N, CA, C and O atoms as a GROMACS GRO file, in nm:
protein
  640
    1UNK      N    1   0.084  -0.117   0.000
    1UNK     CA    2   0.000   0.000   0.000
    1UNK      C    3   0.089   0.124   0.000
    1UNK      O    4   0.180   0.137   0.082
    2UNK      N    5   0.062   0.215  -0.093
    2UNK     CA    6   0.144   0.334  -0.108
    2UNK      C    7   0.087   0.450  -0.028
    2UNK      O    8  -0.034   0.472  -0.028
    3UNK      N    9   0.173   0.523   0.039
    3UNK     CA   10   0.132   0.637   0.119
    3UNK      C   11   0.128   0.761   0.031
    3UNK      O   12   0.221   0.786  -0.046
    4UNK      N   13   0.021   0.838   0.043
    4UNK     CA   14   0.010   0.962  -0.033
    4UNK      C   15   0.084   1.073   0.039
    4UNK      O   16   0.080   1.082   0.162
    5UNK      N   17   0.152   1.157  -0.039
    5UNK     CA   18   0.221   1.272   0.019
    5UNK      C   19   0.122   1.387   0.029
    5UNK      O   20   0.051   1.416  -0.067
    6UNK      N   21   0.119   1.452   0.143
    6UNK     CA   22   0.033   1.568   0.161
    6UNK      C   23   0.088   1.655   0.272
    6UNK      O   24   0.185   1.619   0.339
    7UNK      N   25   0.024   1.769   0.293
    7UNK     CA   26   0.063   1.860   0.401
    7UNK      C   27  -0.008   1.825   0.530
    7UNK      O   28   0.017   1.890   0.632
    8UNK      N   29  -0.094   1.726   0.530
    8UNK     CA   30  -0.167   1.686   0.649
    8UNK      C   31  -0.073   1.620   0.749
    8UNK      O   32   0.032   1.568   0.712
    9UNK      N   33  -0.111   1.622   0.876
    9UNK     CA   34  -0.029   1.553   0.975
    9UNK      C   35  -0.013   1.405   0.939
    9UNK      O   36  -0.100   1.345   0.876
   10UNK      N   37   0.099   1.348   0.980
   10UNK     CA   38   0.126   1.208   0.952
   10UNK      C   39   0.028   1.121   1.030
   10UNK      O   40   0.005   1.144   1.149
   11UNK      N   41  -0.030   1.022   0.963
   11UNK     CA   42  -0.124   0.932   1.028
   11UNK      C   43  -0.054   0.800   1.054
   11UNK      O   44   0.000   0.738   0.962
   12UNK      N   45  -0.054   0.758   1.178
   12UNK     CA   46   0.007   0.633   1.219
   12UNK      C   47  -0.071   0.518   1.155
   12UNK      O   48  -0.191   0.504   1.178
   13UNK      N   49  -0.004   0.436   1.073
   13UNK     CA   50  -0.070   0.329   1.001
   13UNK      C   51  -0.122   0.219   1.094
   13UNK      O   52  -0.220   0.152   1.061
   14UNK      N   53  -0.058   0.200   1.208
   14UNK     CA   54  -0.098   0.094   1.300
   14UNK      C   55  -0.221   0.136   1.380
   14UNK      O   56  -0.320   0.063   1.384
   15UNK      N   57  -0.214   0.253   1.444
   15UNK     CA   58  -0.322   0.297   1.532
   15UNK      C   59  -0.424   0.385   1.463
   15UNK      O   60  -0.534   0.404   1.514
   16UNK      N   61  -0.389   0.440   1.346
   16UNK     CA   62  -0.479   0.530   1.277
   16UNK      C   63  -0.488   0.667   1.343
   16UNK      O   64  -0.582   0.743   1.315
   17UNK      N   65  -0.392   0.700   1.430
   17UNK     CA   66  -0.392   0.829   1.500
   17UNK      C   67  -0.306   0.929   1.424
   17UNK      O   68  -0.212   0.891   1.353
   18UNK      N   69  -0.339   1.057   1.440
   18UNK     CA   70  -0.258   1.162   1.380
   18UNK      C   71  -0.139   1.191   1.470
   18UNK      O   72  -0.153   1.203   1.592
   19UNK      N   73  -0.022   1.204   1.409
   19UNK     CA   74   0.097   1.242   1.483
   19UNK      C   75   0.127   1.388   1.453
   19UNK      O   76   0.197   1.419   1.357
   20UNK      N   77   0.074   1.476   1.534
   20UNK     CA   78   0.101   1.619   1.524
   20UNK      C   79   0.182   1.660   1.645
   20UNK      O   80   0.184   1.587   1.745
   21UNK      N   81   0.249   1.775   1.639
   21UNK     CA   82   0.322   1.818   1.759
   21UNK      C   83   0.232   1.828   1.882
   21UNK      O   84   0.275   1.797   1.993
   22UNK      N   85   0.108   1.872   1.862
   22UNK     CA   86   0.016   1.883   1.975
   22UNK      C   87  -0.020   1.746   2.032
   22UNK      O   88  -0.017   1.727   2.153
   23UNK      N   89  -0.052   1.652   1.944
   23UNK     CA   90  -0.089   1.518   1.994
   23UNK      C   91   0.030   1.450   2.060
   23UNK      O   92   0.014   1.378   2.158
   24UNK      N   93   0.150   1.472   2.005
   24UNK     CA   94   0.269   1.413   2.066
   24UNK      C   95   0.297   1.475   2.203
   24UNK      O   96   0.335   1.404   2.296
   25UNK      N   97   0.277   1.607   2.215
   25UNK     CA   98   0.299   1.674   2.344
   25UNK      C   99   0.198   1.625   2.447
   25UNK      O  100   0.232   1.600   2.562
   26UNK      N  101   0.072   1.612   2.404
   26UNK     CA  102  -0.031   1.564   2.496
   26UNK      C  103  -0.002   1.422   2.542
   26UNK      O  104  -0.019   1.389   2.659
   27UNK      N  105   0.042   1.338   2.450
   27UNK     CA  106   0.074   1.199   2.484
   27UNK      C  107   0.190   1.192   2.582
   27UNK      O  108   0.187   1.112   2.676
   28UNK      N  109   0.292   1.274   2.560
   28UNK     CA  110   0.407   1.275   2.649
   28UNK      C  111   0.368   1.324   2.788
   28UNK      O  112   0.411   1.267   2.888
   29UNK      N  113   0.285   1.429   2.796
   29UNK     CA  114   0.242   1.482   2.925
   29UNK      C  115   0.153   1.380   2.996
   29UNK      O  116   0.162   1.366   3.118
   30UNK      N  117   0.068   1.310   2.922
   30UNK     CA  118  -0.023   1.212   2.982
   30UNK      C  119   0.055   1.097   3.045
   30UNK      O  120   0.010   1.039   3.144
   31UNK      N  121   0.170   1.063   2.989
   31UNK     CA  122   0.248   0.952   3.044
   31UNK      C  123   0.330   0.994   3.165
   31UNK      O  124   0.368   0.909   3.246
   32UNK      N  125   0.357   1.124   3.180
   32UNK     CA  126   0.431   1.172   3.294
   32UNK      C  127   0.334   1.246   3.386
   32UNK      O  128   0.300   1.361   3.361
   33UNK      N  129   0.292   1.180   3.491
   33UNK     CA  130   0.195   1.238   3.584
   33UNK      C  131   0.271   1.317   3.689
   33UNK      O  132   0.308   1.264   3.794
   34UNK      N  133   0.294   1.445   3.661
   34UNK     CA  134   0.376   1.528   3.749
   34UNK      C  135   0.290   1.622   3.831
   34UNK      O  136   0.170   1.639   3.805
   35UNK      N  137   0.352   1.683   3.929
   35UNK     CA  138   0.284   1.782   4.012
   35UNK      C  139   0.248   1.904   3.929
   35UNK      O  140   0.147   1.969   3.955
   36UNK      N  141   0.330   1.937   3.827
   36UNK     CA  142   0.300   2.051   3.740
   36UNK      C  143   0.170   2.029   3.664
   36UNK      O  144   0.089   2.121   3.651
   37UNK      N  145   0.151   1.909   3.613
   37UNK     CA  146   0.028   1.878   3.541
   37UNK      C  147  -0.091   1.887   3.635
   37UNK      O  148  -0.195   1.944   3.599
   38UNK      N  149  -0.077   1.832   3.754
   38UNK     CA  150  -0.186   1.838   3.851
   38UNK      C  151  -0.218   1.982   3.887
   38UNK      O  152  -0.335   2.021   3.887
   39UNK      N  153  -0.116   2.062   3.919
   39UNK     CA  154  -0.139   2.200   3.958
   39UNK      C  155  -0.197   2.281   3.842
   39UNK      O  156  -0.282   2.367   3.862
   40UNK      N  157  -0.150   2.254   3.723
   40UNK     CA  158  -0.202   2.325   3.606
   40UNK      C  159  -0.351   2.302   3.589
   40UNK      O  160  -0.427   2.395   3.565
   41UNK      N  161  -0.393   2.178   3.601
   41UNK     CA  162  -0.536   2.146   3.590
   41UNK      C  163  -0.614   2.205   3.707
   41UNK      O  164  -0.724   2.258   3.689
   42UNK      N  165  -0.558   2.195   3.827
   42UNK     CA  166  -0.624   2.250   3.946
   42UNK      C  167  -0.638   2.402   3.932
   42UNK      O  168  -0.743   2.457   3.964
   43UNK      N  169  -0.533   2.469   3.886
   43UNK     CA  170  -0.536   2.614   3.871
   43UNK      C  171  -0.640   2.656   3.767
   43UNK      O  172  -0.711   2.755   3.786
   44UNK      N  173  -0.648   2.583   3.658
   44UNK     CA  174  -0.748   2.615   3.555
   44UNK      C  175  -0.889   2.604   3.610
   44UNK      O  176  -0.971   2.694   3.594
   45UNK      N  177  -0.916   2.493   3.675
   45UNK     CA  178  -1.049   2.473   3.732
   45UNK      C  179  -1.078   2.573   3.843
   45UNK      O  180  -1.188   2.626   3.854
   46UNK      N  181  -0.978   2.599   3.925
   46UNK     CA  182  -0.995   2.695   4.034
   46UNK      C  183  -1.020   2.836   3.983
   46UNK      O  184  -1.106   2.907   4.035
   47UNK      N  185  -0.945   2.878   3.880
   47UNK     CA  186  -0.964   3.011   3.824
   47UNK      C  187  -1.102   3.023   3.758
   47UNK      O  188  -1.166   3.127   3.769
   48UNK      N  189  -1.146   2.918   3.692
   48UNK     CA  190  -1.281   2.921   3.634
   48UNK      C  191  -1.386   2.929   3.743
   48UNK      O  192  -1.486   3.000   3.730
   49UNK      N  193  -1.364   2.855   3.852
   49UNK     CA  194  -1.460   2.852   3.962
   49UNK      C  195  -1.470   2.989   4.030
   49UNK      O  196  -1.580   3.040   4.049
   50UNK      N  197  -1.356   3.048   4.066
   50UNK     CA  198  -1.361   3.176   4.136
   50UNK      C  199  -1.398   3.292   4.044
   50UNK      O  200  -1.437   3.398   4.090
   51UNK      N  201  -1.387   3.271   3.914
   51UNK     CA  202  -1.424   3.374   3.818
   51UNK      C  203  -1.570   3.371   3.778
   51UNK      O  204  -1.615   3.454   3.699
   52UNK      N  205  -1.645   3.277   3.832
   52UNK     CA  206  -1.786   3.263   3.797
   52UNK      C  207  -1.868   3.373   3.865
   52UNK      O  208  -1.838   3.411   3.978
   53UNK      N  209  -1.970   3.426   3.796
   53UNK     CA  210  -2.053   3.532   3.857
   53UNK      C  211  -2.116   3.492   3.991
   53UNK      O  212  -2.134   3.577   4.077
   54UNK      N  213  -2.149   3.366   4.009
   54UNK     CA  214  -2.207   3.322   4.136
   54UNK      C  215  -2.107   3.335   4.251
   54UNK      O  216  -2.147   3.356   4.365
   55UNK      N  217  -1.978   3.323   4.221
   55UNK     CA  218  -1.879   3.341   4.326
   55UNK      C  219  -1.874   3.487   4.372
   55UNK      O  220  -1.856   3.515   4.490
   56UNK      N  221  -1.892   3.578   4.278
   56UNK     CA  222  -1.899   3.720   4.315
   56UNK      C  223  -2.020   3.742   4.405
   56UNK      O  224  -2.011   3.811   4.507
   57UNK      N  225  -2.132   3.684   4.367
   57UNK     CA  226  -2.254   3.697   4.448
   57UNK      C  227  -2.232   3.637   4.586
   57UNK      O  228  -2.275   3.696   4.686
   58UNK      N  229  -2.168   3.523   4.594
   58UNK     CA  230  -2.138   3.460   4.722
   58UNK      C  231  -2.050   3.550   4.809
   58UNK      O  232  -2.070   3.561   4.930
   59UNK      N  233  -1.951   3.616   4.747
   59UNK     CA  234  -1.863   3.706   4.821
   59UNK      C  235  -1.942   3.826   4.875
   59UNK      O  236  -1.920   3.868   4.989
   60UNK      N  237  -2.032   3.879   4.795
   60UNK     CA  238  -2.114   3.992   4.840
   60UNK      C  239  -2.203   3.949   4.956
   60UNK      O  240  -2.216   4.021   5.055
   61UNK      N  241  -2.264   3.831   4.946
   61UNK     CA  242  -2.350   3.781   5.053
   61UNK      C  243  -2.268   3.760   5.181
   61UNK      O  244  -2.314   3.792   5.290
   62UNK      N  245  -2.148   3.705   5.167
   62UNK     CA  246  -2.062   3.683   5.284
   62UNK      C  247  -2.027   3.816   5.351
   62UNK      O  248  -2.028   3.826   5.474
   63UNK      N  249  -1.996   3.917   5.271
   63UNK     CA  250  -1.966   4.048   5.328
   63UNK      C  251  -2.087   4.109   5.398
   63UNK      O  252  -2.074   4.171   5.503
   64UNK      N  253  -2.205   4.092   5.339
   64UNK     CA  254  -2.326   4.145   5.401
   64UNK      C  255  -2.356   4.073   5.534
   64UNK      O  256  -2.394   4.136   5.632
   65UNK      N  257  -2.338   3.941   5.534
   65UNK     CA  258  -2.358   3.866   5.658
   65UNK      C  259  -2.258   3.910   5.765
   65UNK      O  260  -2.294   3.928   5.881
   66UNK      N  261  -2.134   3.927   5.725
   66UNK     CA  262  -2.032   3.973   5.819
   66UNK      C  263  -2.070   4.110   5.874
   66UNK      O  264  -2.062   4.133   5.995
   67UNK      N  265  -2.110   4.201   5.785
   67UNK     CA  266  -2.147   4.335   5.830
   67UNK      C  267  -2.269   4.330   5.923
   67UNK      O  268  -2.278   4.406   6.019
   68UNK      N  269  -2.363   4.241   5.892
   68UNK     CA  270  -2.484   4.230   5.975
   68UNK      C  271  -2.452   4.178   6.115
   68UNK      O  272  -2.524   4.209   6.210
   69UNK      N  273  -2.346   4.099   6.128
   69UNK     CA  274  -2.311   4.046   6.260
   69UNK      C  275  -2.230   4.145   6.343
   69UNK      O  276  -2.200   4.118   6.459
   70UNK      N  277  -2.195   4.258   6.286
   70UNK     CA  278  -2.119   4.360   6.358
   70UNK      C  279  -2.182   4.401   6.489
   70UNK      O  280  -2.115   4.400   6.592
   71UNK      N  281  -2.311   4.439   6.489
   71UNK     CA  282  -2.373   4.479   6.616
   71UNK      C  283  -2.377   4.365   6.718
   71UNK      O  284  -2.367   4.389   6.839
   72UNK      N  285  -2.392   4.242   6.670
   72UNK     CA  286  -2.397   4.127   6.761
   72UNK      C  287  -2.264   4.113   6.835
   72UNK      O  288  -2.262   4.084   6.955
   73UNK      N  289  -2.154   4.133   6.766
   73UNK     CA  290  -2.022   4.119   6.826
   73UNK      C  291  -1.965   4.254   6.870
   73UNK      O  292  -1.846   4.264   6.901
   74UNK      N  293  -2.048   4.357   6.872
   74UNK     CA  294  -2.011   4.491   6.917
   74UNK      C  295  -1.893   4.548   6.838
   74UNK      O  296  -1.810   4.620   6.893
   75UNK      N  297  -1.888   4.514   6.710
   75UNK     CA  298  -1.783   4.563   6.620
   75UNK      C  299  -1.645   4.546   6.682
   75UNK      O  300  -1.560   4.634   6.674
   76UNK      N  301  -1.624   4.432   6.743
   76UNK     CA  302  -1.500   4.406   6.818
   76UNK      C  303  -1.381   4.385   6.722
   76UNK      O  304  -1.397   4.372   6.601
   77UNK      N  305  -1.264   4.383   6.782
   77UNK     CA  306  -1.142   4.357   6.704
   77UNK      C  307  -1.146   4.217   6.643
   77UNK      O  308  -1.100   4.197   6.531
   78UNK      N  309  -1.198   4.121   6.717
   78UNK     CA  310  -1.209   3.983   6.665
   78UNK      C  311  -1.301   3.979   6.544
   78UNK      O  312  -1.273   3.910   6.446
   79UNK      N  313  -1.410   4.052   6.552
   79UNK     CA  314  -1.505   4.057   6.439
   79UNK      C  315  -1.435   4.113   6.315
   79UNK      O  316  -1.455   4.062   6.205
   80UNK      N  317  -1.355   4.217   6.331
   80UNK     CA  318  -1.281   4.274   6.218
   80UNK      C  319  -1.171   4.180   6.171
   80UNK      O  320  -1.144   4.170   6.051
   81UNK      N  321  -1.108   4.113   6.265
   81UNK     CA  322  -1.000   4.021   6.231
   81UNK      C  323  -1.048   3.905   6.145
   81UNK      O  324  -0.975   3.856   6.059
   82UNK      N  325  -1.172   3.860   6.168
   82UNK     CA  326  -1.227   3.750   6.090
   82UNK      C  327  -1.229   3.786   5.941
   82UNK      O  328  -1.182   3.707   5.859
   83UNK      N  329  -1.282   3.902   5.905
   83UNK     CA  330  -1.291   3.938   5.764
   83UNK      C  331  -1.153   3.968   5.706
   83UNK      O  332  -1.125   3.932   5.592
   84UNK      N  333  -1.068   4.033   5.784
   84UNK     CA  334  -0.934   4.066   5.736
   84UNK      C  335  -0.854   3.938   5.708
   84UNK      O  336  -0.790   3.926   5.603
   85UNK      N  337  -0.856   3.846   5.801
   85UNK     CA  338  -0.782   3.721   5.783
   85UNK      C  339  -0.838   3.638   5.669
   85UNK      O  340  -0.764   3.588   5.585
   86UNK      N  341  -0.969   3.626   5.664
   86UNK     CA  342  -1.032   3.547   5.558
   86UNK      C  343  -1.003   3.600   5.419
   86UNK      O  344  -0.965   3.525   5.330
   87UNK      N  345  -1.020   3.729   5.402
   87UNK     CA  346  -0.995   3.787   5.270
   87UNK      C  347  -0.848   3.782   5.232
   87UNK      O  348  -0.814   3.764   5.116
   88UNK      N  349  -0.760   3.798   5.330
   88UNK     CA  350  -0.617   3.792   5.300
   88UNK      C  351  -0.577   3.653   5.254
   88UNK      O  352  -0.504   3.639   5.156
   89UNK      N  353  -0.623   3.551   5.323
   89UNK     CA  354  -0.588   3.414   5.285
   89UNK      C  355  -0.644   3.379   5.148
   89UNK      O  356  -0.573   3.323   5.064
   90UNK      N  357  -0.769   3.412   5.125
   90UNK     CA  358  -0.831   3.381   4.995
   90UNK      C  359  -0.759   3.455   4.883
   90UNK      O  360  -0.729   3.396   4.779
   91UNK      N  361  -0.732   3.584   4.903
   91UNK     CA  362  -0.663   3.662   4.800
   91UNK      C  363  -0.524   3.605   4.773
   91UNK      O  364  -0.485   3.593   4.657
   92UNK      N  365  -0.452   3.571   4.877
   92UNK     CA  366  -0.317   3.515   4.862
   92UNK      C  367  -0.319   3.389   4.776
   92UNK      O  368  -0.236   3.374   4.686
   93UNK      N  369  -0.412   3.299   4.803
   93UNK     CA  370  -0.417   3.173   4.728
   93UNK      C  371  -0.467   3.192   4.585
   93UNK      O  372  -0.415   3.131   4.492
   94UNK      N  373  -0.568   3.277   4.567
   94UNK     CA  374  -0.625   3.296   4.434
   94UNK      C  375  -0.526   3.365   4.340
   94UNK      O  376  -0.530   3.341   4.219
   95UNK      N  377  -0.440   3.449   4.393
   95UNK     CA  378  -0.339   3.515   4.309
   95UNK      C  379  -0.254   3.411   4.238
   95UNK      O  380  -0.224   3.426   4.119
   96UNK      N  381  -0.213   3.306   4.308
   96UNK     CA  382  -0.130   3.203   4.246
   96UNK      C  383  -0.207   3.125   4.139
   96UNK      O  384  -0.151   3.091   4.034
   97UNK      N  385  -0.334   3.098   4.165
   97UNK     CA  386  -0.414   3.027   4.065
   97UNK      C  387  -0.429   3.111   3.938
   97UNK      O  388  -0.412   3.061   3.827
   98UNK      N  389  -0.461   3.237   3.956
   98UNK     CA  390  -0.482   3.324   3.841
   98UNK      C  391  -0.351   3.347   3.766
   98UNK      O  392  -0.350   3.347   3.642
   99UNK      N  393  -0.241   3.365   3.837
   99UNK     CA  394  -0.113   3.387   3.770
   99UNK      C  395  -0.072   3.265   3.689
   99UNK      O  396  -0.024   3.279   3.577
  100UNK      N  397  -0.091   3.146   3.744
  100UNK     CA  398  -0.059   3.024   3.671
  100UNK      C  399  -0.143   3.015   3.544
  100UNK      O  400  -0.092   2.982   3.437
  101UNK      N  401  -0.271   3.044   3.556
  101UNK     CA  402  -0.360   3.037   3.440
  101UNK      C  403  -0.320   3.142   3.336
  101UNK      O  404  -0.318   3.113   3.217
  102UNK      N  405  -0.289   3.263   3.380
  102UNK     CA  406  -0.248   3.369   3.288
  102UNK      C  407  -0.117   3.332   3.216
  102UNK      O  408  -0.105   3.353   3.096
  103UNK      N  409  -0.023   3.278   3.289
  103UNK     CA  410   0.104   3.237   3.227
  103UNK      C  411   0.082   3.131   3.120
  103UNK      O  412   0.138   3.140   3.011
  104UNK      N  413  -0.001   3.033   3.150
  104UNK     CA  414  -0.029   2.926   3.054
  104UNK      C  415  -0.103   2.980   2.932
  104UNK      O  416  -0.072   2.943   2.819
  105UNK      N  417  -0.202   3.067   2.955
  105UNK     CA  418  -0.275   3.126   2.843
  105UNK      C  419  -0.184   3.209   2.754
  105UNK      O  420  -0.194   3.204   2.632
  106UNK      N  421  -0.096   3.286   2.816
  106UNK     CA  422  -0.003   3.369   2.738
  106UNK      C  423   0.091   3.281   2.657
  106UNK      O  424   0.119   3.311   2.541
  107UNK      N  425   0.142   3.174   2.717
  107UNK     CA  426   0.232   3.084   2.645
  107UNK      C  427   0.160   3.018   2.528
  107UNK      O  428   0.215   3.007   2.419
  108UNK      N  429   0.036   2.974   2.550
  108UNK     CA  430  -0.041   2.912   2.442
  108UNK      C  431  -0.068   3.013   2.330
  108UNK      O  432  -0.059   2.978   2.212
  109UNK      N  433  -0.100   3.135   2.366
  109UNK     CA  434  -0.125   3.238   2.266
  109UNK      C  435   0.000   3.265   2.184
  109UNK      O  436  -0.007   3.277   2.062
  110UNK      N  437   0.115   3.273   2.250
  110UNK     CA  438   0.240   3.295   2.178
  110UNK      C  439   0.271   3.179   2.084
  110UNK      O  440   0.318   3.200   1.972
  111UNK      N  441   0.246   3.058   2.128
  111UNK     CA  442   0.271   2.942   2.042
  111UNK      C  443   0.180   2.943   1.920
  111UNK      O  444   0.222   2.910   1.810
  112UNK      N  445   0.054   2.982   1.940
  112UNK     CA  446  -0.038   2.992   1.827
  112UNK      C  447   0.007   3.100   1.729
  112UNK      O  448   0.005   3.079   1.608
  113UNK      N  449   0.047   3.214   1.782
  113UNK     CA  450   0.096   3.320   1.694
  113UNK      C  451   0.224   3.278   1.622
  113UNK      O  452   0.241   3.308   1.504
  114UNK      N  453   0.313   3.210   1.693
  114UNK     CA  454   0.435   3.160   1.630
  114UNK      C  455   0.402   3.066   1.514
  114UNK      O  456   0.466   3.071   1.409
  115UNK      N  457   0.303   2.981   1.534
  115UNK     CA  458   0.264   2.889   1.428
  115UNK      C  459   0.206   2.965   1.308
  115UNK      O  460   0.235   2.930   1.194
  116UNK      N  461   0.126   3.066   1.334
  116UNK     CA  462   0.072   3.147   1.224
  116UNK      C  463   0.183   3.220   1.149
  116UNK      O  464   0.182   3.225   1.026
  117UNK      N  465   0.277   3.276   1.222
  117UNK     CA  466   0.389   3.346   1.158
  117UNK      C  467   0.470   3.247   1.075
  117UNK      O  468   0.506   3.276   0.961
  118UNK      N  469   0.497   3.131   1.134
  118UNK     CA  470   0.577   3.030   1.064
  118UNK      C  471   0.510   2.982   0.937
  118UNK      O  472   0.577   2.956   0.837
  119UNK      N  473   0.378   2.969   0.941
  119UNK     CA  474   0.307   2.911   0.827
  119UNK      C  475   0.271   3.012   0.718
  119UNK      O  476   0.233   2.972   0.608
  120UNK      N  477   0.282   3.141   0.748
  120UNK     CA  478   0.246   3.244   0.651
  120UNK      C  479   0.371   3.287   0.575
  120UNK      O  480   0.464   3.341   0.634
  121UNK      N  481   0.374   3.264   0.444
  121UNK     CA  482   0.494   3.287   0.364
  121UNK      C  483   0.548   3.431   0.368
  121UNK      O  484   0.668   3.448   0.386
  122UNK      N  485   0.464   3.534   0.353
  122UNK     CA  486   0.522   3.670   0.355
  122UNK      C  487   0.570   3.715   0.493
  122UNK      O  488   0.645   3.812   0.503
  123UNK      N  489   0.526   3.647   0.598
  123UNK     CA  490   0.564   3.690   0.734
  123UNK      C  491   0.712   3.663   0.758
  123UNK      O  492   0.770   3.572   0.700
  124UNK      N  493   0.769   3.745   0.844
  124UNK     CA  494   0.911   3.729   0.878
  124UNK      C  495   0.923   3.638   0.999
  124UNK      O  496   0.866   3.665   1.105
  125UNK      N  497   0.997   3.530   0.984
  125UNK     CA  498   1.012   3.433   1.092
  125UNK      C  499   1.092   3.486   1.210
  125UNK      O  500   1.092   3.425   1.317
  126UNK      N  501   1.161   3.598   1.192
  126UNK     CA  502   1.238   3.650   1.304
  126UNK      C  503   1.149   3.710   1.412
  126UNK      O  504   1.198   3.748   1.519
  127UNK      N  505   1.017   3.719   1.386
  127UNK     CA  506   0.924   3.767   1.488
  127UNK      C  507   0.883   3.656   1.584
  127UNK      O  508   0.821   3.682   1.687
  128UNK      N  509   0.915   3.533   1.552
  128UNK     CA  510   0.884   3.421   1.640
  128UNK      C  511   0.968   3.434   1.767
  128UNK      O  512   1.087   3.464   1.761
  129UNK      N  513   0.906   3.413   1.881
  129UNK     CA  514   0.971   3.416   2.013
  129UNK      C  515   1.017   3.555   2.056
  129UNK      O  516   1.109   3.567   2.137
  130UNK      N  517   0.955   3.662   2.004
  130UNK     CA  518   0.997   3.794   2.048
  130UNK      C  519   0.956   3.821   2.193
  130UNK      O  520   1.007   3.914   2.255
  131UNK      N  521   0.864   3.740   2.247
  131UNK     CA  522   0.825   3.760   2.386
  131UNK      C  523   0.941   3.732   2.481
  131UNK      O  524   0.934   3.764   2.600
  132UNK      N  525   1.047   3.672   2.431
  132UNK     CA  526   1.163   3.643   2.515
  132UNK      C  527   1.267   3.756   2.512
  132UNK      O  528   1.371   3.746   2.578
  133UNK      N  529   1.239   3.862   2.435
  133UNK     CA  530   1.331   3.975   2.430
  133UNK      C  531   1.321   4.056   2.559
  133UNK      O  532   1.224   4.046   2.633
  134UNK      N  533   1.424   4.136   2.583
  134UNK     CA  534   1.422   4.225   2.700
  134UNK      C  535   1.326   4.340   2.674
  134UNK      O  536   1.283   4.362   2.561
  135UNK      N  537   1.292   4.412   2.780
  135UNK     CA  538   1.203   4.528   2.765
  135UNK      C  539   1.263   4.631   2.670
  135UNK      O  540   1.191   4.690   2.589
  136UNK      N  541   1.393   4.653   2.680
  136UNK     CA  542   1.459   4.751   2.594
  136UNK      C  543   1.452   4.708   2.447
  136UNK      O  544   1.427   4.791   2.359
  137UNK      N  545   1.473   4.579   2.421
  137UNK     CA  546   1.466   4.529   2.283
  137UNK      C  547   1.323   4.540   2.229
  137UNK      O  548   1.303   4.574   2.112
  138UNK      N  549   1.225   4.512   2.314
  138UNK     CA  550   1.085   4.525   2.270
  138UNK      C  551   1.050   4.671   2.242
  138UNK      O  552   0.978   4.699   2.146
  139UNK      N  553   1.099   4.763   2.324
  139UNK     CA  554   1.073   4.906   2.300
  139UNK      C  555   1.134   4.950   2.167
  139UNK      O  556   1.072   5.025   2.092
  140UNK      N  557   1.255   4.904   2.138
  140UNK     CA  558   1.320   4.938   2.012
  140UNK      C  559   1.241   4.880   1.893
  140UNK      O  560   1.222   4.948   1.792
  141UNK      N  561   1.197   4.759   1.907
  141UNK     CA  562   1.116   4.696   1.802
  141UNK      C  563   0.984   4.771   1.782
  141UNK      O  564   0.940   4.791   1.670
  142UNK      N  565   0.924   4.812   1.893
  142UNK     CA  566   0.799   4.889   1.886
  142UNK      C  567   0.820   5.021   1.814
  142UNK      O  568   0.735   5.063   1.735
  143UNK      N  569   0.934   5.088   1.839
  143UNK     CA  570   0.966   5.213   1.770
  143UNK      C  571   0.982   5.190   1.620
  143UNK      O  572   0.935   5.271   1.539
  144UNK      N  573   1.046   5.081   1.583
  144UNK     CA  574   1.066   5.051   1.440
  144UNK      C  575   0.932   5.027   1.371
  144UNK      O  576   0.910   5.075   1.260
  145UNK      N  577   0.844   4.953   1.438
  145UNK     CA  578   0.713   4.926   1.377
  145UNK      C  579   0.625   5.051   1.375
  145UNK      O  580   0.544   5.068   1.285
  146UNK      N  581   0.641   5.137   1.474
  146UNK     CA  582   0.569   5.265   1.471
  146UNK      C  583   0.617   5.348   1.353
  146UNK      O  584   0.537   5.414   1.287
  147UNK      N  585   0.747   5.345   1.327
  147UNK     CA  586   0.803   5.418   1.212
  147UNK      C  587   0.750   5.360   1.081
  147UNK      O  588   0.713   5.434   0.990
  148UNK      N  589   0.745   5.227   1.070
  148UNK     CA  590   0.689   5.162   0.951
  148UNK      C  591   0.543   5.202   0.932
  148UNK      O  592   0.499   5.228   0.820
  149UNK      N  593   0.468   5.206   1.042
  149UNK     CA  594   0.327   5.244   1.038
  149UNK      C  595   0.312   5.388   0.988
  149UNK      O  596   0.224   5.417   0.906
  150UNK      N  597   0.395   5.478   1.037
  150UNK     CA  598   0.391   5.618   0.993
  150UNK      C  599   0.424   5.629   0.845
  150UNK      O  600   0.363   5.709   0.774
  151UNK      N  601   0.520   5.551   0.798
  151UNK     CA  602   0.553   5.550   0.656
  151UNK      C  603   0.434   5.503   0.572
  151UNK      O  604   0.406   5.560   0.466
  152UNK      N  605   0.365   5.400   0.618
  152UNK     CA  606   0.248   5.349   0.547
  152UNK      C  607   0.138   5.455   0.541
  152UNK      O  608   0.076   5.473   0.436
  153UNK      N  609   0.115   5.525   0.652
  153UNK     CA  610   0.013   5.631   0.655
  153UNK      C  611   0.050   5.743   0.557
  153UNK      O  612  -0.036   5.795   0.487
  154UNK      N  613   0.178   5.779   0.553
  154UNK     CA  614   0.223   5.885   0.463
  154UNK      C  615   0.202   5.843   0.317
  154UNK      O  616   0.161   5.924   0.235
  155UNK      N  617   0.230   5.718   0.286
  155UNK     CA  618   0.209   5.668   0.149
  155UNK      C  619   0.062   5.673   0.112
  155UNK      O  620   0.028   5.709  -0.001
  156UNK      N  621  -0.026   5.637   0.204
  156UNK     CA  622  -0.169   5.641   0.176
  156UNK      C  623  -0.216   5.784   0.151
  156UNK      O  624  -0.298   5.810   0.063
  157UNK      N  625  -0.164   5.877   0.230
  157UNK     CA  626  -0.203   6.017   0.212
  157UNK      C  627  -0.158   6.070   0.076
  157UNK      O  628  -0.227   6.151   0.014
  158UNK      N  629  -0.043   6.023   0.031
  158UNK     CA  630   0.006   6.067  -0.099
  158UNK      C  631  -0.061   5.990  -0.213
  158UNK      O  632  -0.048   6.026  -0.330
  159UNK      N  633  -0.132   5.884  -0.178
  159UNK     CA  634  -0.202   5.805  -0.279
  159UNK      C  635  -0.114   5.704  -0.349
  159UNK      O  636  -0.142   5.665  -0.462
  160UNK      N  637  -0.010   5.661  -0.283
  160UNK     CA  638   0.082   5.562  -0.342
  160UNK      C  639   0.038   5.424  -0.305
  160UNK      O  640   0.102   5.327  -0.345
   0.00000   0.00000   0.00000
């Protein structure tokens, strides 16, 4: 049986599965059950959970209940300490969940953009991985592209 040449991902003749970089990465990660994989999944689910509108409503209700108990506890230091400690602990933990999720989303977005740049013939491949440049290098690159943009605007105004 002869294999047809195409731009499609390679199909494994034995299993009938596609061998793409994504499927290979997923397969490799699935075989290595690490703490990073567990935390990544936990952070995603946690960020989705705390970002739900009902969680905001729950937080508002908790604050209202706390405020309503103020007269019962005579607005004591302990009463204030309860809300301060609770919100501090929750904020501290949620920051790590959100940061992990943001880092992963940013990395995935950069990889998608890199793939688009790589696959588009007129695009310059030297733009791949620019997120790893220093702030100074990014500022210089931004100035160059602003200059290119100004040149394009000037050409349009002249009708070129």
